[in-house]
TORKOLMAR-841695 format. One record per atom (N, C-alpha, C): z, y negated, x negated; residue in one letter. Coordinates in steps of 0.05 Angstrom, whole numbers, plus 5000, padded with zeros to 4 digits. Each point is the difference from the previous one (the first is absolute). Example, Ala and Ser with C-alpha at 12.3 -4.5 7.8 and 13.67 -1.06 7.14 Angstrom:
<sites>
515651144736A;500049765018A;500049764982A;498649795007S;500149764984S;501449785015S;
</sites>
This chain:
<sites>
881514006718M;500249895027M;500650225020M;501549955021P;500550205020P;497650055017P;500050235013T;497850075019T;500149825024T;497749915009Q;499849835023Q;498750165024Q;501450015022I;499050145024I;499849815023I;497649975011H;499649835023H;501750095024H;501149825015P;501750085023P;498650195020P;497349995002S;498650185019S;499450274988S;500550054974A;499550264988A;502150205008A;499350255003L;501950225006L;500250184976L;502350014987V;500450154976V;502350195004V;499550264995S;502250195003S;502249954979S;502550035007P;502149974981P;499950224978P;498550215005K;499750214980K;497849954980K;498349805005A;497949934981A;501249874976A;498650034977Q;500849884975Q;497949804991Q;500949754996L;498249784993L;500849884973L;498049964983G;500549894974G;500449705001G;500849894977D;500449714998D;497449845003D;500349765011N;497849815002N;497650125016N;500750165019T;497950125018T;500149855026T;497649945011Y;499849845025Y;498850175022Y;501350005023L;499050135024L;499549785021L;497549975007G;499249795018G;500450065029G;498949835018P;500550045028P;499050275011P;501650125017F;499350245015F;499450244983F;500950004975C;499850254984C;502150205010C;499350264998I;501850225008I;500250194976I;502550044991V;500550184978V;502050215009V;499350254999G;501650225012G;501950134980G;501450205010D;501850164983D;498450134977D;501350034978G;498850154978G;498049844983G;499749755006V;498149834985V;501449874976V;498750024977V;501049874976V;497849814990V;500649744998I;498149804990I;501249874976I;498449984978G;501049884976G;500149705001G;500549884977S;500449714998S;497349855000S;500149755008N;497849814999N;497650095017N;500650135022C;497850085019C;499949795022C;497649985012Q;499649825023Q;498750155022Q;501450015023L;498950115025L;499549755018L;497649925003F;499449735011F;500849985029F;499150195017S;500850005028S;498850255013S;501350095022H;499050225016H;499450254984H;501550054979V;499650254984V;502050215011V;498950245003V;501750235009V;500250214978V;502450064992I;500550204979I;502150195011I;499350265003D;501950185012D;499850274986D;502250165002G;500150264988G;501049984971G;499550214985K;500950024972K;497949864983K;500549754993V;498049834986V;501449874976V;498850034977E;501049884975E;497849814990E;500749744999I;498249794991I;501249874976I;498449964979G;500949884975G;500349705002G;499649874977C;500549714998C;497449845000C;500249745007N;497849814998N;497650085017N;500550115024N;497850065018N;499749795022N;497649945007Q;499449825022Q;498850165023Q;501349995024I;499150155023I;499549815023I;497549995008Y;499049805019Y;500450095029Y;499649825019P;500650065028P;498650245012P;501550135018F;499050225016F;499450254984F;501250024976T;499750244984T;502250205009T;499250265000S;501850215009S;500250214978S;502550064992I;500550184977I;502150215009I;499350254995G;502050225003G;500150125028G;498349935018L;500050135026L;498950284998L;500450175021P;499150284998P;497050034995P;499250214986P;497250044994P;498450075025P;497449944999Q;498250075022Q;499150294995Q;501950185003D;499650294994D;501350165022D;498550155015L;501150155023L;502050214992L;500050074974K;501950204990K;502749884994K;500249734999Y;502549874993Y;502050035023Y;502450094993K;502150055019K;502649854993K;499749774988G;502449844994G;501450074974G;498650144982E;501350074975E;500849764983E;501850044982D;501149784983D;498149944977D;498149845005T;498049924980T;500049704997T;498549904980G;500249714996G;497749874985G;500449754992V;498149844986V;501349884975V;498650004978R;500949864976R;497949804992R;500849754994I;498249794992I;501249874975I;498449954980G;501049894975G;500449705000G;499249874978N;500649714996N;497449845000N;500349745006N;497849804996N;497650065017N;500450115024N;497750055018N;499749785020N;497549965009I;499449815022I;498850175022I;501450005023L;499250155023L;499349805022L;497549985007R;499149795018R;500250085029R;499149835018E;500650025028E;499150275013E;501650105018N;499350225017N;499550264985N;501250034977M;499850264985M;501850205014M;499250264997T;501750225009T;500350204977T;502550084994I;500650204980I;501950205013I;499150245003H;501650205015H;501650184980H;502250095010R;501750184984R;498650264995R;501050154980G;498850264993G;500550215021G;499150244994S;500450235018S;500850254983S;500950205014V;500850254986V;497650164990V;497649925009S;497650144989S;499349904972S;501349784992G;499949904972G;502750034987G;500649814983D;502750004987D;502049825015D;499249905023G;501849845016G;499949714995G;498449914982W;499949714993W;497249895000W;499749775011T;497749834996T;500849804978T;498349974979E;500949854977E;497849794992E;501049764993I;498349794991I;501249894974I;498449954980G;501149914974G;500549704998G;499149884978D;500649724994D;497549834999D;500349745004N;497949804995N;497550065016N;500350085025N;497750055017N;499649765019N;497449965007F;499349805020F;498650145023F;501550045022L;499050155023L;499649805023L;497549965008M;499349795018M;500450085029M;499349815018A;500650035028A;498950255012A;501550125018Y;499250245015Y;499650254983Y;500850004975V;499950254985V;501950205012V;499150255001H;501750225010H;500350214978H;502550074995I;500750214980I;501550215015I;498850235004A;501150215017A;502150174984A;501150195015H;502250164989H;499150154975H;501950024981D;499850164976D;497949894980D;499049765004C;498249884980C;501649934975C;498650014977K;501049924975K;498249784988K;500949765002V;498449764992V;501249904974V;498449984979G;501049924974G;500649704998G;499449894977S;500649724994S;497449844993S;500249745003H;497849814994H;497650075017H;500450055026I;497950085018I;499449775019I;497549965007V;499249815020V;498750165023V;501049975024M;498850115024M;499349775019M;497549965006A;499249785017A;500450065029A;499549805017N;500750025029N;498950255013N;501850145015N;499350235016N;499250254984N;500650004974A;499850254985A;502150195010A;499350255003T;501750205013T;500250254984T;502550094995L;500450264986L;501150205020L;498650225003G;501050225016G;502350134985G;501350205013G;502350134988G;499450134974G;502050004982H;500050144975H;497849904980H;499149765004V;498049884981V;501549914975V;498750044976I;501049914975I;498149784989I;501149774994V;498549784988V;501249944973V;498550044979E;501149954973E;499949704993E;501149944977D;500449724992D;497349854997D;500149745005Y;497849814995Y;497550065017Y;500450105024V;497850055018V;499649765019V;497549955007V;499349805020V;498650145023V;501049965024I;498850125024I;499249775019I;497449995006G;499049785017G;500850035029G;499649795015G;500849985028G;498550205018G;501350075022L;498850175020L;499250284989L;501650094981T;499350264987T;502150215006T;499350215014P;501950225005P;499850214978P;502350104991I;500150214980I;501250255014I;498550215000H;500750255014H;502650114989H;501650135017Q;502550124990Q;499550204978Q;501950014981F;500050184977F;498049924978F;498649775004C;498249914979C;501549874977C;498849984977R;501149864977R;498049804990R;501049764992I;498349804988I;501049964972I;498350054981G;500849994972G;500449724989G;501649984980G;500749744988G;497649844992G;500349735004Y;497949814991Y;497450025016Y;500050155022A;497750025017A;499949775019A;497649955010M;499649805021M;498550135023M;501149975025V;498750105024V;499049765016V;497549995005G;498849775014G;500949985029G;499949765011G;500749955027G;498250145020G;501150085023G;498550135020G;499150284993G;501350124981S;499350284992S;501550205018S;499450254996S;501450225014S;500350224979S;502450054991V;500550184977V;501250265010V;498550224995G;501050265008G;500450194977G;499349924976L;500350174976L;501549834979L;501050144979D;501349854979D;498149824984D;500949774993I;498549814984I;501150004972I;498450074980P;501050024973P;500949734988P;501650014979P;500849754987P;497649854988P;500349744999Y;498249824985Y;497449945014Y;499550105024V;497349975012V;500149805022V;497649925010I;499649855024I;498950205021I;501350005024A;499050165022A;499849835025A;498150065017A;499649855024A;498350165019A;500149935026G;498450135020G;501250265011G;498450145016Y;501050245014Y;500750214980Y;502550095002R;501150214982R;500049924971R;500049744994G;500449904973G;497850064981G;497749905005Q;497750024982Q;500649854974Q;499350124977L;500749884974L;497949804991L;500949784988Y;498249794990Y;500649934971Y;500750194984G;500549954972G;502949944994G;500549924975L;502749934992L;500849735011L;502649965003N;501249745008N;500249834975N;497749914991L;499849864974L;501649745000L;499849845021V;501549755001V;503050054999V;500950205016G;502850065000G;501050104974G;498450174986L;500950114974L;500249784979L;498149825000K;500149784981K;502449825006K;500649945025R;502349845007R;502650124991R;500150275000R;502450144992R;500250064970R;498149894985G;500250024971G;498950254988G;498450155014F;498750244988F;498149914978F;500050134978S;498349934977S;497150075007S;498249864985K;497150065003K;499450294994K;501450114979E;499650284992E;500850195022E;502349945013T;501050185021T;498149995024T;499049765007I;498249985023I;497450154994I;499049984976E;497550154993E;500550305002E;502350094992L;500750285002L;500250095029L;501249835017L;500150075028L;497250005013L;498349834991K;497250015010K;498750274994K;500450104976K;498950264993K;501250235017K;502649985005A;501350205017A;498949985028A;499749765011Y;498949965027Y;497250135002Y;498449954979K;497350115001K;500050305001K;501750134983L;500250295000L;501050115027L;502049875011L;501350115023L;498449955026L;498749775001F;498949925026F;497049945001F;498750004977Q;497149925000Q;498250224990Q;501050204985E;498350194988E;499750265016E;501250015023H;499650225019H;500950274989H;502150004983H;501250254992H;501950115022H;500550265000L;502350095015L;502549864990L;501949955018L;502349844992L;501550134978L;500450265001K;501550134978K;498549984974K;497450015001D;498449984975D;500149714990D;499949815018A;500249724991A;502749944987A;502150115011I;502749964988I;500150124972I;498950244998H;499950144974H;498449844979H;497749905008K;498449844982K;501449744992K;501449885019A;501449754993A;502250064979A;501450225003R;502150074982R;499050084972R;497750124999T;499050104975T;498149804986T;498749835015E;498049824988E;501049724996E;502149925013L;500949724998L;502649994983L;500449784986P;502549974984P;502450015019P;502150114989R;502550015016R;501149725006R;500849965024S;501349745007S;501850055024S;502149835002E;501850025023E;498549955026E;498249815000E;498649925025E;498150235009E;498650124982I;498250225007I;501650235011I;502250074987E;501750225009E;501249945027E;500749755005R;501149935026R;497950055022R;497649924995M;497950035020M;499550305005M;499850164979L;499450285003L;502250155013L;502549944993T;502350135013T;500249935029T;499449755007F;500049915028F;498050175016F;497650044989I;498050165014I;500850295003I;501150114978E;500850285001E;502350055020E;501749805005N;502250035018N;499449945029N;497549935006S;499249925027S;500150245018S;501349965024K;500150215020K;497949955023K;499549755005R;498049935021R;497150004989R;499849984974G;497349974988G;499649714992G;498449954980V;499549744988V;497349905009V;499949755008C;497449895008C;498249994976C;497550105003R;498049984979R;497449885009R;499949935026K;497549885011K;499749724988K;497649954991L;499449754984L;498449805016L;500949754999G;498449775008G;498649884976G;498649785004E;498749874978E;502149874983E;500050064974E;502249924982E;500049694997E;502449895000L;500349714997L;500049944970L;498949784992Q;499949924972Q;502249804994Q;
</sites>
């Protein structure tokens, strides 16, 4: 089917629109925008700058994509936004273009559900299969790995990383890296054990979950120095992709990893 553009929408002749894409009332699409097939921009969506959007995305009213970053160092450099396929972007979202202090791109993967008022700042790298609830906010240069859930009203400090399969509770304030597979909540991301429900839903075996529990105990509950805990995990636990992923994540942390513990959830 051909692309449908509402008469009130303003679309640059330089924009590229895929087949069967719908632009609703009062949408604005600027120069340099590329939108794939089967996308829906319901109404009042603004997309400007160098923006590449894949296929099968739903973009709800008053969402803004590709406008300049909220960065005083930005001087109009040629930076942009990349968004993958099958994403749902709900009302009043903001996604800012990258900056020259990063690689120039803000990037979002596939199959994400990003709820109303979510903010994704410049140079963020958001993976796939992620849920961000209302008013979750990513500062600049934040990395969110696959299958993460971030609760509503939760700010993530710039340059932080959220490891894959982690869950961050609503109303939290995250200033340090959150390791993969855990639950974090509260001021600066206090840890509450493994994200057991999430791991089971994603098909992790009982054996893998038990192994991750042992790693969590070594790293976060036995009060070792972090380097000693990592060494003990590598020497005392069976080798596994999941354990190595957690240890490598911690070793690569530049901001530091949250180790403060709350009461573990069962």
